[in-house]
N, C-alpha and C positions, 0 to 999 in steps of 0.2 A: 792729549787727547782736549778736543774742545768740548766743553760741556755748556749748553745753552739751557737756561732755566729761565722761563717767563711766566706769568701769572696764567696765560692761556693754557700752557702745557700742563701746569700744577691743577688747574680747574678740571681739564679733561681727565687727568688720571684719576682724580678724586671721584668724577662722574662715572668713569668705568668701574671703581671700586664700590661704589654705593649701588651701582646696577646689579653687580655680582652678588652682593650680599641681599638684595631684596627678592633674589629667587629661593623659594623654600628648597630644603634638602630633597625632598622626594619629587620634585621637579627638574633637578640638574642632571646632566648627563653624566659628569664624572665627579667623584667626590675626593677629599683628602682623606687620609686615614683617621684624623680627629673627627671629621665630619662623619665619615663610615661609622665609626663607633658610636658617635651619639644617635645616628640614624638607626643602627640595628640593635644597639645594646651589648654588644660584644665589645670586650677590653681592648684597648689599643694595642697592647703587646700581642695579644692573641691573634688580632686582625692582621698585624704586621707580619706574625710568623706564617698564617696562612698565606698572604700575599706573595710572600718569599719563596714558597714551596714551589719546586719544579712542575710546571704543567699548570699552574694556578689560572683558571679561564676568566677571572674579573680584574686581574692587576695589570696595571699599565705602568712601565718604568719611565719616569721623566728625569733622567739624570740621576741624582740620588734621591729624589722623591717618589714615593710610591703612590699612585692614584688609583682610585676603585671606580671600575665602568658598573654606574647603579644598576643598570638593567640586568647585566650579566650576574652581578653580585645578588640581587633578588632571585633570579632563576636558580642560582646555585644553593641560596638558602633554601628555597621552597623544596629542593631535592635531598638536601643534607637532613640527615637523621640525628646526628650529634657534630658538635662544633668543637 
């Protein structure tokens, strides 16, 4: 496999990463489990357990990574009496 690395490509990747980090958590559409834990105050283990439960309305599987749809997570948390 041919791998091309140039300054332009590296600068472009860096620019994309910086843009992603500039957006605050409460404005992002999708959060990682770590970001969702920081956003909600729920522990990472508990959040992952909730996301892996069958029929979870806010979890998105991306390969082995679990992503949280923030708007659906907010709606779920508004209705939840206990976590």
